[in-house]
C-alpha positions in Angstrom: -8.6 -13.7 -26.4 -10.7 -10.7 -26.3 -10.7 -8.5 -29.4 -10.4 -5.0 -27.9 -12.6 -2.4 -29.7 -11.0 0.8 -30.2 -14.0 2.9 -31.5 -14.4 6.6 -30.4 -16.2 7.2 -26.9 -17.1 10.5 -25.9 -18.3 9.6 -22.5 -17.6 5.7 -21.9 -20.0 4.0 -19.8 -17.4 1.1 -19.5 -14.0 0.7 -19.5 -12.0 -2.4 -21.0 -8.8 -3.4 -18.9 -6.2 -4.9 -21.1 -4.2 -6.7 -18.2 -0.6 -7.2 -19.2 -0.2 -6.0 -22.7 2.3 -8.5 -24.5 1.7 -11.2 -22.0 -1.8 -11.7 -22.6 -1.1 -15.7 -23.4 0.4 -15.9 -19.8 -2.3 -14.1 -18.2 -3.7 -17.4 -16.7 -0.4 -18.6 -15.3 0.4 -15.1 -13.9 -2.7 -15.2 -11.9 -1.7 -18.4 -10.0 1.1 -16.5 -8.2 -0.9 -13.5 -8.0 -3.9 -15.2 -6.1 -1.4 -17.0 -4.0 0.0 -13.7 -2.6 -3.5 -12.5 -2.2 -4.4 -15.4 -0.2 -1.2 -15.0 2.0 -2.4 -11.3 2.5 -6.0 -11.8 3.4 -5.0 -14.7 5.8 -2.0 -13.1 7.5 -3.5 -9.5 8.0 -6.9 -11.2 9.5 -4.8 -13.3 11.7 -2.8 -10.1 13.0 -6.3 -8.2 13.3 -7.5 -11.2 15.4 -4.6 -11.7 17.5 -4.3 -7.8 18.6 -7.9 -7.8 19.6 -8.1 -10.8 21.4 -4.5 -10.6 23.2 -4.8 -7.7 25.9 -1.0 -7.8 25.9 -0.7 -6.5 22.5 -3.1 -3.4 23.4 -0.2 -1.0 23.2 0.3 1.6 20.4 2.6 0.0 18.3 0.2 -2.7 17.9 -2.6 -0.5 17.3 -0.6 1.2 14.5 0.0 -2.6 13.1 -3.9 -3.3 13.1 -4.4 0.1 11.2 -1.6 -1.1 8.7 -3.2 -4.7 8.5 -6.8 -3.1 7.4 -5.2 -0.7 5.0 -3.4 -3.5 3.4 -6.7 -5.5 3.3 -8.5 -2.7 1.6 -5.5 -2.0 -1.0 -5.1 -5.6 -2.2 -9.1 -6.2 -2.4 -9.2 -3.2 -4.3 -7.2 -4.7 -7.5 -6.9 -8.3 -6.9 -10.5 -9.8 -7.5 -10.9 -7.8 -10.1 -7.4 -8.7 -11.7 -7.7 -12.6 -11.3 -11.5 -12.3 -12.8 -9.9 -10.7 -15.9 -6.7 -13.4 -16.0 -9.1 -16.5 -15.4 -12.4 -15.7 -16.9 -11.8 -13.0 -19.3 -13.8 -10.1 -17.3 -12.2 -7.2 -18.6 -15.0 -4.7 -18.7 -15.4 -2.3 -15.5 -17.9 0.6 -15.3 -16.6 3.9 -15.5 -17.6 5.1 -11.9 -16.4 1.5 -10.7 -13.0 2.6 -12.1 -13.0 5.8 -10.5 -13.6 4.2 -7.1 -11.0 1.7 -7.8 -8.6 4.4 -8.6 -9.6 6.4 -5.6 -9.3 3.7 -3.0 -5.7 2.5 -4.7 -4.2 5.8 -4.4 -5.9 7.0 -1.2 -5.0 3.9 0.9 -1.4 3.8 -0.6 -1.2 7.5 1.2 -2.9 6.2 4.2 -0.4 3.5 4.4 2.5 5.9 4.0 1.2 8.1 6.7 0.9 5.0 9.3 4.2 4.2 8.5 5.2 7.6 9.9 2.9 7.1 12.9 4.8 3.8 13.4 8.4 5.7 13.5 6.8 8.2 15.9 6.0 5.4 18.1 9.3 3.8 17.6 10.6 7.3 18.6 9.0 7.9 21.7 9.4 4.3 23.0 13.3 4.6 22.6 14.2 8.1 23.2 11.5 8.8 25.8 10.7 5.3 27.3 9.3 6.8 30.8 6.6 8.5 29.0 5.7 6.3 26.3 2.2 5.5 27.4 1.6 8.8 28.6 2.4 10.3 25.3 0.9 7.9 23.1 -2.4 7.3 24.9 -5.4 5.4 23.2 -6.6 9.1 22.3 -3.5 10.5 20.7 -3.1 7.0 19.0 -6.7 7.4 17.3 -6.3 10.9 16.3 -2.6 10.1 14.8 -4.6 7.3 12.7 -7.6 9.7 12.1 -5.0 12.3 10.5 -3.2 9.6 8.5 -6.6 8.3 7.2 -7.9 11.9 6.2 -4.8 13.1 4.7 -4.7 10.2 2.0 -8.3 10.3 1.4 -8.3 14.5 0.8 -5.3 14.7 -1.0 -6.4 11.8 -3.5 -10.0 12.9 -3.7 -9.5 15.4 -6.8 -8.0 12.5 -8.9 -11.5 10.9 -9.9 -13.2 14.3 -10.2 -10.5 15.4 -12.6 -10.5 12.2 -14.8 -14.3 12.5 -14.7 -14.4 16.1 -16.1 -12.3 14.9 -19.5 -13.9 13.8 -22.8 -12.7 10.5 -23.9 -12.5 10.1 -27.6 -9.6 8.0 -28.5 -10.5 4.7 -26.6 -12.2 3.0 -23.6 -9.1 0.5 -23.6 -7.2 0.8 -20.3 -3.4 -0.9 -20.9 -3.4 -2.0 -17.4 -4.2 -4.4 -15.1 -6.4 -1.8 -12.9 -7.7 1.9 -13.3 -4.4 3.3 -12.5 -4.8 7.3 -12.5 -2.3 8.0 -15.6 -3.1 5.0 -17.6 -7.0 6.2 -17.7 -6.2 10.1 -17.9 -3.9 9.2 -20.8 -7.0 7.9 -22.8 -8.7 11.6 -22.7 -8.7 13.8 -26.0 -7.7 16.9 -23.6 -4.6 18.8 -22.1 -4.0 16.6 -19.2 -1.0 18.2 -17.6 -3.0 19.4 -14.6 -3.8 15.8 -13.8 0.4 15.2 -14.1 1.0 18.0 -12.4 -1.1 17.6 -9.4 -0.4 13.9 -9.4 3.5 14.6 -9.3 2.8 17.2 -6.5 0.8 14.8 -4.3 3.6 12.0 -4.6 6.4 14.5 -3.8 4.4 16.1 -0.9 3.6 12.5 0.5 6.6 11.1 0.0 8.9 13.8 0.6 7.1 14.5 4.0 7.0 11.0 5.2 10.2 9.8 4.3 11.6 13.0 5.9 9.8 12.3 9.1 11.0 8.8 9.1 14.5 9.7 8.6 14.5 12.3 11.4 12.9 9.8 13.7 15.5 7.3 13.0 18.4 9.9 13.2 17.2 10.5 16.6 16.5 6.9 17.9 20.4 6.0 16.5 21.9 8.8 18.4 19.9 7.7 21.7 21.2 4.1 20.8 24.6 4.9 20.4 24.8 6.6 24.0 23.8 3.4 25.4 26.4 1.9 27.7 26.8 -1.5 26.4 26.6 -3.5 22.7 23.8 -5.8 24.1 21.5 -2.8 25.1 22.3 -1.3 21.6 21.5 -4.4 20.0 18.6 -5.0 21.8 17.2 -1.4 21.3 17.8 -1.7 17.6 16.0 -5.1 17.2 12.7 -3.5 18.2 12.9 -1.2 15.1 13.8 -4.0 12.9 10.3 -5.1 11.6 9.3 -1.6 11.1 12.5 -1.0 8.8 11.7 -4.1 6.8 8.1 -2.7 6.3 9.3 0.6 5.3 11.9 -0.9 2.7 8.9 -3.3 1.4 6.6 -0.3 1.0 8.7 2.4 -0.4 11.3 0.2 -2.8 8.6 -1.1 -5.3 6.7 2.2 -5.2 10.1 4.0 -6.1 11.0 1.5 -8.9 7.2 1.6 -10.1 7.3 5.6 -9.9 10.3 6.2 -11.7 10.2 3.5 -14.3 6.4 4.8 -15.4 7.6 8.6 -15.6 11.3 8.6 -16.5 12.1 5.5 -18.6 10.6 5.2 -22.0 12.6 2.4 -22.9 11.2 -0.1 -20.6 8.7 -2.4 -21.9 5.1 -1.6 -21.0 4.4 -5.0 -19.3 7.5 -4.5 -16.9 6.1 -1.0 -16.0 2.8 -2.8 -15.0 4.1 -5.9 -13.4 6.3 -3.3 -11.1 3.0 -1.3 -10.2 1.3 -4.9 -9.4 4.2 -5.6 -7.1 4.0 -2.3 -5.5 0.2 -3.3 -4.4 0.8 -6.8 -3.5 4.1 -7.4 -2.0 3.4 -5.1 0.7 0.4 -6.7 2.0 1.5 -10.1 1.7 4.9 -9.3 3.3 4.0 -6.9 6.4 2.3 -9.7 8.3 5.1 -11.9 7.9 7.5 -9.9 8.9 5.8 -8.8 12.1 4.8 -12.3 12.9 8.2 -13.4 12.5 10.3 -10.7 13.8 8.1 -9.3 16.9 8.2 -11.6 20.0 5.1 -10.9 21.3 2.8 -11.5 18.3 5.1 -14.8 17.6 4.5 -16.2 20.8 0.5 -15.4 20.5 0.4 -17.0 17.0 2.3 -20.2 18.5 0.0 -20.1 21.7 -2.8 -19.9 19.4 -2.2 -22.7 17.3 -1.1 -24.9 20.3 -4.3 -24.5 21.8 -6.0 -25.4 18.5 -3.8 -28.4 18.2 -4.6 -29.8 21.9 
């Protein structure tokens, strides 16, 4: 086990990621399910991207947004898992200061991008159900691209101050980060300065992104439900609602772990640190793993294309 050095570092060139404090003796075993989840996330999202690219029947707004979500999930999981597995299995705890800031930026920025893409997918479902005759004329390829760019830029712009704020502080307490990756507040707490601006900005960004996105998604589904309940038959209602099932599952998969991680990190002082860290890892691992499975199982077009692909390979 690595002996972490707590010597003072005014401007550290490197940080040391501790991993999961209190569970160091289990790192080698914890890495096994983490690695399995990462492999599933890689294979599932790459398969989704391949199918959407090669099957012209899937060249629709919903699947374009899904491909953007798959790319975002690949970036999120790859930003943390390779380094984490190297730390758990090979004791590579060291990470460069600027590499740490880069990892921090990618994690937080693309979490914001993913939230924005979930809003875009809710918009697609709203237009498809509430205004089906104009769906293709409203959500043209140009509009879909612009919506994706807006979601991308919003996440990047709002999260850009984080690494710059972290970089300006002196670090004279320790260069050991008690986490599995460079989580913003875990790094900032090592600074020997007043970090209230970091805390306030981080909280403001989270409230702004999550508050705005959850509100937009909720309003979209209120309108969708109003339209669905005005349909003449139960079969029509169920068939229409089933088209939203995958999106609702993905929303819950993304926001529930994020909510638990946020609440336990900020407002609960009695939960063990390793629980905080495990929840934070689930927030980054579970959605990228489950999203392609959810869409692959619940979306008929993707399911049929996957079956056709494998049947062709077998024959």
